[in-house]
N, C-alpha and C positions, 0 to 999 in steps of 0.2 A: 447429594452426589456421589459417586461412587468410583473409586479411582482408574474404572475402565472408562465411566463418561469424562474424565480429566483428559485424560492420554486418546479420546478419539478427537477431543474440541482441540486438545494442542496441535495435534497432527494438522487438523482442517486449518485452523491460524499457519501452520508453518506452511501448507500447500499453497492457500488465496492469496497470503499474505503480497508474496511476490508472484506470483503468474497473473497474470490480468484476469480474474475473474471475482474480486472482492472478496474481501477477508469479513470486511464487517456484516454482508450479505449473510455471507454463510453461516457464521454463528450468530447469525436472529434465523436460519433457517432450518439448521440443523437438531438445534433440540427443540423447533418448533417440529419439522415432521417425527421425530423420534419419540412428543410428549414429552421428554425431559423439564425440570423447572431451569429457568436462568441463575447460572449462579452466581450473577449478580455483577458488581462494578471492579473490586479487588480479585476477582477470578478474572475477568478481562484483562483487567491490568498486567498480572503477571504471566498472563499468553502473548498480550506486544511485547512484553520484556525481555522473553524469549524470542522471535524474532529481531527482536532491537541489537537484544545481543550479539545472534548469526550476524546480522549485517554490521555490526562494528569491527568485529570477529574478519568476516570476511574480507570484506576491503580497509582491515586496520593500517595498510602499510602507503594505502592514496590516501586513505584520513590524514593519517599523523603528516605527510608529505604535504597536503594540502593545507592544513591545517595553518602548521609553519609560514607556509609560504605566504601566505595571508596576513598571518600577527606581522610577518618580514616588511610586507606591503604597505600594510598600518602605517608601520614604523618609519620607512621610509617614504609616503606620501606619495608614490608608483606602482604603478602596474606593470607595465612595461610589456613583454614578449614571453613572459614566461607564462607557460601553459598552469602549473600549480594554480600561480597566483592566478592567473584571471578563471580560473575553473574555481576557486573560492568566491569570488568576486560573482561569479553564474550563481552556484546558490545562495548567495546570499539574497540577492536579485529576487530565482524563483522561489526565494520561503516565504519573501511578503508578502505577497496574496493570499496565503491560507493562513498563515497567521491575524491577517485583517479575518480573512472568512470565518477563523473557526470564534474570536472574539466577536463578533455580529452576528453572525448566525448560526454559531454551533450548536446552541442551545436551542433552535425557535427548528432549527433541520433533527436533530433527537426528539424533539417534542413532536414533529408532524409529518416527519417521512419516511416509517420505517415500519408500515405495514407493508404485508407480502407484497398484496399488487403493487403501488407504488415500486420496489425490489425488484421485481421480474419487470417492469416498463422498464429501468433503464437498463438494468441485465440487457436488455433485450437491444436501446439505443447502442448506447456504449458501445456493443457488439456488431454495433451496426458497424461503425463512425470505425471499429478497428480494422472490421472486414473492410469496408471500401478504400479507408487510407492506405492501409498494408495493399491493397490493389492495384491505386490509380495513381499513385504516385511515386517517384523516380528514390529510389534506396542507395544515395552517394556521398552523403556527407560525411563525411570523420565529425568527429564532435570538435575537433580545432579549429573546423570552420564557426562553431555558434558565437553567437553576437548577444550582448545586451537585450535586444528582444528577443531573439529566439529563449535565453530562460525568464522571461520574464513571460511567455505566451502559456511554456513549459512550465509553469509556476503558479498562471490561471489552472492549468486547465489538474492541474494538483490541487489545489481551493476542491475544484466542484466535487475534488473525491469527496467529500467530510459527506455527500449523500449515501448514503447505503444502497448498495447496487455499481455505481461506477465504478470502483475500486483505482487506487493512487494510480499502479503500476499500469492500467489500461490506460486511464485518461491520458496520464508525460506521455505514455510510450505510444498514444496513438496522435496525441500535439503532436512529438519530434516527428513520425514517422509523414506526418501532416506538413513537417519542414522540410521535411529532404531527407532526415539522417539514416546514414545505416542500422538495421533493426538489431544489432548489437551496439552502440553505439546511445541509438534509445532506451533500452533497456538498462546500461550502465547511467548513464544519467540519471536516467528515473532515479537510479536504486541512489547516488550519492547523493540528490535532491533531497530526500527524504527521508534525511538521516538531523536537523536538527528538529525538523516537525515534530517526527516520531518520539525523540528524545521529549522536546517542548511539550507535547501532548502527555508525554508518560509524569512527565515530574509535576504536572498542574490536576492529576488524574491520583495521581499517585499518594498526594495530602488525605485521602479521604480513605487511604487503605485500611487501615487500622480501624476504621468506626464499621467495617464489616467484618473482620477477622473473629476465629471465631462460631461457635451453633454448627452448623452440619458444614460449612467450608472449613479446615484442617490445611495445616500446615501440607503434611503428605500430598495433602489433591492438588493446594497450588504449585510444590516442586515438581511433583506429577507432569501438572499442563505445561509450566513452564521448559521441564527438561524435551519433551514431547513439541513445543514451537522452538524450542531452540536446535534438536538435532537437523529434521522435517524441517525447516527452515532454513540451513545449511546448505541441506540437500537441493530444495528447490531454488536457489538462488541457480550454482553451480550446475545443475542442470537446467535450467533457463536462457542461460548465458551460453549455453554449448550451443544450444537448440537453435536457435537464431542464428547462429552462425552456418544454421546446414538449411531451415526452413522457415518457411512462412507464420503469421499468427493467426491465420487465418482460419487454425484451430480449436482457436480459443474463443474466436468470437463465434462459433459454429454451439461447442459448448455452452456460453450462455444461452442463447438464443434456445438453444432444449431444456435448460434450465427455467428458460424464463415459462415457457410450456407450460412445465411439469406445476410452481409454481402457479401459475393462473388456473388450470384445473386441477388441482389440491382445494385452491381455494375454495374456486363453484362447487365443489364436491362435501368442504367441510362447513361449507354455509344451507347449503343442505340436510 
């Protein structure tokens, strides 16, 4: 791996982690298209660490407030009508499906659902859902109107995003739009909901990182990938939240469909 490859893959992670276009799909497809070797788990963990750091930094004040409101809620054994306390429990409820999905289906998904054609299918299918829900359903509910069942439904959508090509932000935002939340509210809750799952996944995967260090994967490549995903990740979050105040999600649905067509075409050509 070269430093340039590390920066490119880090930038791809930074963009695709937060836009509803599937980071897992792009991290599989970009090396496949460009003929690069798989950099391995250690590099992948550092890329996700970069976007996780971007997420924590961008929403630091919100996360700090929500976390301590949740602790206070537990201590007092009362939620009340405080928005930060309710947000804490909505995130907790929404995290459960992804945790269960990762524990019971994560290895199977990793082994059986990473082929380019399957990724193309899920890119197109979820793209259609994003387009349909964004067009068909009203965009009027603020996050303050969320309930436990809403949080659980969005959490189930997040669990489905374990499948490459689905996209965590794409599936959760699509579900939130189906439930009638505004685009901005849907994206903001999607990002906050992803924090426990992303940190949990990094903790589990990070245990195996030291086994893959050394050889052709040096510290300089890991740092380059981390910095690229971190910087581009912050810019992506900021862009996406402001973009949704003025525009719809349709452009991302069309991008997913176009990418699926490209993948299918290249697969057919390579098979010949």
